[in-house]
C-alpha positions in Angstrom: 72.1 17.6 127.2 69.1 16.1 125.3 71.3 13.3 124.2 72.2 12.5 127.7 68.6 12.6 128.6 67.3 10.1 125.9 70.6 7.9 126.7 69.5 7.6 130.4 69.6 4.1 131.5 71.5 2.7 128.5 74.9 1.0 129.0 77.8 3.2 129.4 81.4 2.4 128.6 84.6 3.9 129.8 88.1 3.7 128.8 90.5 3.6 131.9 94.2 4.1 130.9 97.3 3.9 133.1 100.8 4.9 132.4 104.2 5.1 134.3 105.6 7.2 131.5 107.0 4.4 129.5 104.1 1.7 129.2 100.3 2.6 128.2 97.7 0.1 129.3 94.1 0.4 129.0 90.7 -1.4 129.7 87.1 -0.7 128.7 84.6 -1.1 131.5 81.0 -1.1 131.1 77.7 -1.7 133.0 76.2 -5.0 133.3 73.1 -4.4 135.4 74.4 -3.4 138.8 77.9 -4.8 138.1 81.0 -3.3 136.2 82.7 -5.6 134.0 85.8 -5.5 131.6 85.0 -5.9 128.0 88.3 -5.0 126.2 92.1 -4.9 127.2 94.9 -3.4 125.2 98.6 -2.3 125.9 101.2 -0.2 123.9 104.9 0.3 124.6 105.5 3.1 122.2 108.0 5.5 123.5 106.0 8.7 122.6 102.8 8.8 124.8 100.9 10.4 121.9 101.8 7.4 119.6 101.0 5.1 122.5 97.4 6.6 123.0 96.7 6.3 119.3 98.1 2.6 119.1 95.8 1.8 122.2 92.7 3.3 121.0 93.1 1.6 117.5 93.5 -1.9 119.2 90.4 -1.3 121.3 88.5 0.2 118.1 89.5 -3.1 116.2 88.1 -5.2 119.2 84.8 -3.3 118.8 84.7 -0.6 121.1 82.8 2.3 119.9 83.0 4.6 122.9 84.3 8.1 123.2 85.0 8.7 127.1 88.2 8.0 129.1 90.1 8.6 132.1 94.0 8.5 133.0 96.0 7.4 135.8 99.3 9.0 135.8 102.2 9.2 138.4 102.1 12.9 137.5 99.0 13.3 139.6 99.7 13.9 143.3 97.3 12.6 145.8 97.7 14.2 149.3 96.0 15.2 152.5 95.8 18.8 153.4 94.3 20.8 156.4 91.8 23.4 156.0 89.7 25.6 158.0 86.7 24.8 156.0 83.6 23.1 157.3 82.3 20.5 154.4 78.9 21.2 155.6 79.5 24.9 154.8 81.5 25.0 151.7 83.1 28.1 150.3 82.5 29.2 146.8 84.3 27.2 144.1 86.8 30.0 143.0 87.7 30.5 146.7 88.1 26.9 147.4 90.3 26.6 144.3 92.7 29.3 145.7 92.9 27.6 149.1 93.7 24.3 147.6 96.1 25.5 145.1 98.0 27.5 147.8 98.6 24.3 149.9 99.0 21.8 147.1 101.4 23.7 144.8 104.5 23.4 146.8 103.9 19.7 147.5 103.3 19.1 143.6 106.6 20.9 142.8 108.5 18.5 145.3 106.7 15.7 143.8 107.6 16.7 140.3 111.4 16.5 141.3 111.3 12.8 141.4 110.9 12.6 137.5 114.5 13.4 136.8 116.3 11.7 134.2 118.5 9.8 136.8 115.3 8.5 138.6 113.9 7.3 135.3 117.0 5.5 134.3 117.3 3.7 137.5 113.6 3.0 137.6 113.8 1.5 134.3 116.8 -0.7 135.3 119.1 0.9 132.8 121.6 1.7 135.6 122.2 1.0 139.2 121.6 3.4 142.2 125.4 3.5 142.8 125.9 4.5 139.2 123.4 7.3 139.4 125.1 8.5 142.6 128.4 8.4 141.0 127.2 10.5 138.3 125.7 13.0 140.5 128.8 13.2 142.6 130.7 14.1 139.2 128.3 16.9 138.3 128.9 18.2 141.8 132.8 18.1 141.4 132.9 15.4 144.3 136.0 13.0 144.1 134.9 9.4 144.0 136.3 6.0 143.2 135.7 6.3 139.5 138.4 8.6 138.9 139.8 11.3 141.5 139.3 15.0 141.6 140.7 15.6 138.1 138.0 13.4 136.5 135.2 15.2 138.6 136.4 18.6 137.4 136.2 17.3 133.9 132.5 16.1 134.1 131.3 18.9 136.3 128.0 20.8 135.2 127.4 18.4 132.5 123.8 16.9 132.0 123.0 13.7 133.8 122.1 11.8 130.8 124.8 12.9 128.7 127.3 12.2 131.4 126.0 8.6 132.3 126.0 7.8 128.5 129.7 9.2 128.2 130.7 7.0 131.1 129.3 3.9 129.6 126.5 3.3 132.1 123.7 3.6 129.5 123.0 3.5 126.0 121.9 6.2 123.6 118.6 4.6 123.1 118.0 4.2 126.7 118.6 7.9 127.5 116.2 8.8 124.6 113.6 6.6 125.9 113.7 8.1 129.3 113.8 11.7 127.8 110.7 10.9 125.7 109.1 9.6 129.1 110.1 12.7 131.0 108.3 14.8 128.6 104.9 13.4 129.8 106.0 13.5 133.5 107.5 16.9 134.2 106.4 20.3 133.2 108.0 23.8 133.8 104.4 25.3 133.9 103.7 26.5 137.5 99.8 26.6 137.0 98.0 23.6 138.5 94.6 22.0 138.5 93.2 20.4 141.6 90.4 18.2 142.7 89.3 17.7 146.4 86.9 15.9 148.6 86.2 16.2 152.2 87.2 13.8 155.0 86.9 14.0 158.6 87.7 16.7 161.3 91.2 16.9 162.4 91.1 15.5 165.9 93.4 17.9 167.7 92.6 21.1 165.7 88.9 22.0 166.2 87.3 23.7 163.2 90.0 22.2 160.8 89.2 19.5 158.4 91.1 17.0 156.4 90.7 17.3 152.6 91.7 14.7 150.0 93.5 16.6 147.2 94.7 15.4 143.7 96.6 17.8 141.5 98.8 18.0 138.5 100.3 20.4 136.0 97.8 22.2 134.0 99.9 22.1 130.9 100.1 18.2 131.1 96.4 17.9 131.5 95.9 20.0 128.6 98.3 17.9 126.5 96.9 14.5 127.4 93.4 15.9 126.9 94.5 17.1 123.4 96.1 13.7 122.7 93.1 11.9 123.5 90.9 14.4 121.5 92.9 13.8 118.5 91.8 10.1 118.5 88.1 11.2 118.8 88.1 10.4 122.7 87.2 12.9 125.3 89.6 12.7 128.4 87.1 13.4 131.4 89.7 13.4 134.2 93.1 12.3 135.5 93.6 10.2 138.4 96.8 9.6 140.5 98.6 6.4 139.7 98.6 5.5 143.5 95.6 5.9 145.9 92.6 4.9 143.7 92.8 1.3 144.9 91.1 2.4 148.1 87.8 2.6 146.3 87.7 -1.2 146.1 87.6 -1.4 149.9 84.1 0.1 149.6 82.1 -1.0 152.7 84.6 -3.8 153.8 86.3 -1.9 156.5 86.0 1.6 158.2 89.2 1.4 160.1 91.9 -0.1 157.9 95.5 0.4 156.4 95.9 0.0 152.8 99.2 -0.7 151.2 99.6 -0.3 147.5 102.8 -1.6 145.9 104.3 -0.5 142.6 107.5 -1.1 140.7 109.3 1.8 142.0 107.1 3.3 144.8 104.8 2.2 147.5 101.6 4.0 148.8 100.0 3.7 152.3 96.8 5.0 153.3 95.2 5.1 156.8 91.2 5.0 157.1 89.5 5.8 160.5 85.7 5.5 160.6 85.6 5.3 156.8 87.6 8.8 156.4 91.2 9.0 155.3 93.3 10.4 157.9 96.7 10.1 156.5 98.7 8.8 153.5 102.3 8.6 152.1 103.9 7.9 148.9 107.4 6.6 148.9 109.3 6.7 145.5 112.6 4.9 145.3 113.4 2.8 142.2 116.5 1.6 143.9 114.6 -0.4 146.5 112.5 -3.6 146.5 108.8 -3.5 146.8 108.7 -5.2 150.2 111.4 -2.6 151.5 109.3 0.3 150.1 106.0 -1.2 151.6 107.8 -1.6 155.0 109.2 1.9 155.1 106.0 3.5 154.1 104.0 1.5 156.7 106.3 2.7 159.5 105.9 6.2 158.2 102.2 6.2 159.5 103.0 4.1 162.4 99.5 2.6 162.5 98.0 0.6 165.5 98.3 -3.3 165.3 94.5 -3.6 165.6 93.6 -2.0 162.3 92.9 -4.3 159.4 95.6 -4.3 156.7 95.0 -4.6 152.9 97.5 -5.1 150.2 96.7 -3.8 146.5 99.2 -5.4 144.2 98.5 -7.2 140.9 101.9 -8.5 140.2 102.5 -12.2 140.1 104.5 -12.2 143.4 101.5 -10.7 145.5 101.1 -13.6 147.9 104.9 -13.6 148.4 104.9 -10.0 149.2 102.1 -10.4 151.5 104.0 -13.3 153.4 107.0 -11.0 153.5 104.9 -8.2 155.1 103.4 -10.5 157.5 106.8 -12.0 158.7 108.2 -8.4 159.0 105.5 -6.1 160.3 103.5 -8.8 162.2 100.4 -8.2 160.3 98.3 -10.4 158.1 97.5 -8.3 155.0 94.3 -9.1 153.0 95.2 -8.9 149.2 92.5 -7.2 147.3 91.2 -9.9 145.0 88.4 -7.7 143.3 86.9 -9.4 140.4 88.1 -6.5 138.1 91.6 -7.0 138.9 93.2 -9.3 136.0 96.0 -9.4 133.8 96.3 -6.0 132.4 93.8 -4.3 134.8 95.7 -2.9 138.2 93.9 -2.3 141.3 94.2 1.5 140.5 92.5 0.9 137.2 89.6 -1.1 138.8 89.1 1.7 141.5 89.2 4.5 139.0 86.5 2.6 137.0 84.3 2.3 139.9 84.8 5.9 141.0 84.2 7.3 137.5 81.1 5.1 136.8 79.7 6.2 140.3 79.4 2.6 141.2 81.4 2.9 144.8 81.9 5.2 147.4 83.4 8.7 146.1 85.0 9.9 149.4 88.1 7.7 149.0 89.4 9.1 145.7 89.2 12.2 143.7 90.5 13.2 140.2 91.6 16.1 138.3 89.8 17.8 135.4 90.4 21.0 133.4 88.7 24.0 134.9 88.7 22.3 138.4 85.9 20.1 140.1 82.5 20.5 138.7 80.2 22.8 140.6 77.7 21.4 142.8 74.7 19.6 141.0 72.6 22.5 141.1 75.1 25.0 140.0 76.0 23.0 136.9 74.5 24.7 133.5 73.3 21.2 132.1 71.6 20.5 135.3 69.9 23.8 135.4 69.1 23.4 131.9 67.6 19.9 132.5 65.6 21.4 135.5 64.4 24.2 133.4 63.3 21.7 130.8 61.7 19.6 133.4 60.0 22.5 135.1 58.7 23.8 131.7 57.6 20.4 130.7 55.8 19.9 134.2 54.2 23.5 133.7 53.0 22.4 130.3 52.1 19.0 131.4 50.2 20.6 134.3 48.7 23.2 132.2 47.4 20.4 129.7 46.2 18.3 132.5 44.4 21.3 134.0 43.0 22.3 130.7 41.8 18.6 130.2 40.3 18.7 133.7 38.6 22.0 133.0 37.6 20.9 129.5 36.1 17.8 131.2 34.4 19.7 134.0 33.1 22.4 131.2 31.8 19.4 129.1 30.2 17.7 132.1 28.6 21.1 133.3 27.5 21.7 129.5 26.1 18.3 129.4 24.2 19.0 132.7 23.3 22.5 131.5 22.0 20.8 128.1 20.0 18.3 130.1 18.6 20.8 132.3 17.7 23.1 129.4 16.0 20.3 127.7 14.0 19.7 130.8 13.3 23.6 131.1 12.5 23.6 127.4 10.3 20.5 127.6 8.6 22.2 130.6 8.3 25.5 128.9 6.7 23.9 126.1 4.1 22.1 128.3 3.5 25.4 130.1 3.3 27.2 126.7 0.9 24.4 125.8 -1.1 25.0 129.0 -1.0 28.6 128.5 -2.5 28.1 125.1 -5.2 25.9 126.4 -6.0 28.4 129.1 -6.1 31.2 126.6 -8.4 29.0 124.6 -10.5 28.4 127.7 -10.3 31.9 128.6 -11.7 32.9 125.1 -14.3 30.0 125.2 -15.3 31.5 128.8 -15.2 35.0 127.6 -17.3 34.0 124.5 -19.5 32.1 127.1 -19.8 35.0 129.3 -20.7 37.3 126.4 -23.5 34.9 125.4 -24.4 34.7 128.9 -24.7 38.3 129.3 -26.7 38.7 126.1 -28.9 36.0 127.2 -29.4 37.7 130.6 -29.9 41.1 128.9 -32.4 39.2 126.6 -33.9 37.6 129.7 -34.0 40.8 131.5 -35.4 42.5 128.4 -38.2 39.9 128.1 -38.8 39.3 131.8 -38.5 42.9 133.1 -37.9 45.6 130.7 -40.9 44.5 128.4 -43.3 44.0 131.3 -42.4 47.3 132.8 -42.6 49.0 129.5 -45.8 47.4 128.9 -47.1 48.4 132.3 -45.9 51.9 131.7 -47.5 52.0 128.3 -50.7 50.9 129.9 -50.3 53.3 132.6 -50.0 56.1 130.0 -52.9 54.9 128.1 -54.9 54.5 131.2 -54.2 58.1 132.2 -55.1 59.8 129.0 -58.9 59.0 129.2 -58.9 60.2 132.7 -56.9 63.4 132.1 -58.7 64.4 128.9 -62.2 66.0 128.9 -64.8 66.3 126.5 -62.8 69.5 125.0 -59.7 67.5 124.4 -58.7 65.5 121.4 -55.7 63.2 121.6 -54.2 63.5 118.1 -50.8 61.5 118.5 -48.8 59.2 120.8 -45.2 58.2 119.8 -41.8 57.1 121.2 -39.7 58.5 118.4 -37.6 60.5 120.7 -37.4 64.0 121.7 -39.3 66.5 119.4 -37.9 69.7 118.5 -39.6 72.4 120.6 -41.2 75.1 119.1 -40.2 77.5 121.8 -36.5 76.9 123.3 -36.7 75.9 127.0 -35.4 78.0 129.7 -32.2 77.2 131.2 -32.4 75.5 134.7 -30.2 76.8 137.3 -30.3 73.6 139.3 -28.0 70.9 138.0 -29.9 67.8 137.2 -27.8 64.7 136.8 -30.8 62.4 136.1 -30.9 60.5 132.7 -34.1 59.9 130.7 -34.8 56.3 130.5 -38.2 56.3 128.9 -39.7 59.1 126.5 -43.4 59.4 125.1 -44.4 62.3 123.0 -48.1 63.3 123.2 -50.0 65.7 120.8 -53.6 66.8 121.6 -56.0 69.4 120.5 -58.2 71.5 122.6 -61.3 73.8 121.9 -60.2 76.1 124.7 -56.8 77.3 126.0 -58.2 76.6 129.6 -59.1 73.1 128.6 -55.6 72.6 127.2 -53.9 73.9 130.5 -56.2 71.7 132.5 -55.3 68.7 130.4 -51.5 69.4 131.0 -52.0 69.8 134.8 -54.1 66.6 134.9 -51.4 64.6 133.1 -48.7 65.8 135.5 -50.7 64.7 138.6 -51.9 61.4 137.0 -48.5 60.3 135.9 -46.5 61.4 139.0 -47.1 58.0 140.8 -45.5 56.3 137.8 -42.3 58.4 137.8 -42.9 60.1 134.7 -42.5 63.9 134.3 -44.2 66.2 131.9 -41.7 68.2 130.1 -41.8 70.7 127.0 -45.5 71.3 127.3 -46.7 73.7 124.9 -50.0 75.4 123.9 -50.6 77.4 120.8 -53.4 78.2 118.7 -54.1 76.2 115.8 -57.2 75.2 113.7 -58.4 71.7 114.5 -60.3 69.1 112.8 -63.3 70.6 110.6 -61.3 73.8 110.6 -62.6 74.6 113.9 -60.6 77.1 115.8 -58.9 75.8 118.9 -55.4 75.3 120.5 -52.8 72.6 119.9 -51.1 71.0 122.8 -47.7 69.1 122.9 -45.8 67.6 125.7 -43.2 64.9 126.5 -43.5 62.3 129.1 -40.1 61.2 130.5 -38.9 58.9 133.2 -35.8 60.1 135.0 -33.2 57.9 136.7 -30.0 59.2 138.4 -26.8 58.5 136.7 -25.3 57.1 139.9 -27.8 54.2 140.1 -27.3 53.5 136.5 -23.5 53.1 137.0 -24.3 50.9 140.2 -26.4 48.7 138.1 -23.9 48.5 135.3 -21.1 47.5 137.6 -23.4 44.9 139.2 -24.0 43.4 135.8 
């Protein structure tokens, strides 16, 4: 199969052989562009057909032929028209079709095989006359005749035809042996047959019934010929009928025509209507002349005078035969002068070559092959294998193309994504750089804000806190001379924080959420206790406008300066601010 695939389109040669049972002719046909040409010819007259095939192929090999395919035209292949109720557009399965064709063709082939008797062959070869053959038959059947009377007839009854003809001196022993050798390749006792068929047109007067062109031959003969060619390294593709293949040469010349095909001992006539074979007839009679056979076979079909007539004859007297037919039948037969018909190449061989090489219409000729006709194109194993191979190839190629396309798309997408990623990465780098710059600016702003806060705090400290403090200190210092009497001596003023009280302070029941923001500790000495209490009360009254309160005031006996008995006075001056106001101020800052 693969070999045929790789040889597609190369020149193909075919050996076409033809035999009448005594002579083997062969020609090698090959393609030359659109034309079919003959490149080699050979002929063998070996009595044994196996030897003739070997001799023929040897001659062709010596001339340079290196092919291995052949077909054979043989008189053992019967070509006939049968009627079947099978529509070609709705064919039956191949096994069923074979049974139908064999049923119709088998009796016709058996009748056809009776023509290859020894007497027929002896007369056909010219070894004896038709009268002599008739006399031998009469003797075999115990009939009286002019040769010797009833006594002689009884003597020769039931004798073999060849032996009797030889004993009567009609033929020689060598002539009988030659005919017997030829008969071995023309007649078979096997009843199994092989057939080939091709549809023609519908039968005019029987609706649903169609004409089928059938070729058939004995299966044992076909196997014998196939084995003979195989021994020489050549494959016998098929066998063709000796008469009937020349209709392929008509090709497109005529759709309605009569074809006459003349042979040495037979004549074949075929009628075509609208390019379909409607009737054909083969007349075999070696005792008659070719013109007599053609006239008799022509009248068998009784064609109309308007149909074109063609003559297929490759003998030297073809024109003379055409003239005789014209004078007798009142027709003007056209001699087929196809270029392939030459010395050694008969019209049948030329038609078979065109058919086998598929170079002409295939509906006018059919062949016979072992196993019957090939199944339809799709049912053939090699075609399915090729179709499967092509399908797998297309699937693989499609997959590869799809993968290539997807890979291209992926690469394009990747390149686009990479480009975008580079853009995004560059943008991210710029953003990160800007973020770093912003962070630096934020840090600088924070640092600047801290410096500003410090500067504001310092400014507030110097512009507000210190002046307020100075004013408060001045107020405290200004109140002291007013609140103190002659019996009071101020011993100490400090801002060192809350002093430890000599007596613990009583717990207050009312919750106070104020916070001390200023704190002054004052110590004094009084001569009398009343003077000390008066001093404390005077301080409370004098400092109230300034928002200062006197807390932790204590009076206790203690010697004063100069060891004079008196009373020590201690108190704390505090300035209280609510915690909420401080939070608000911090929030504002």
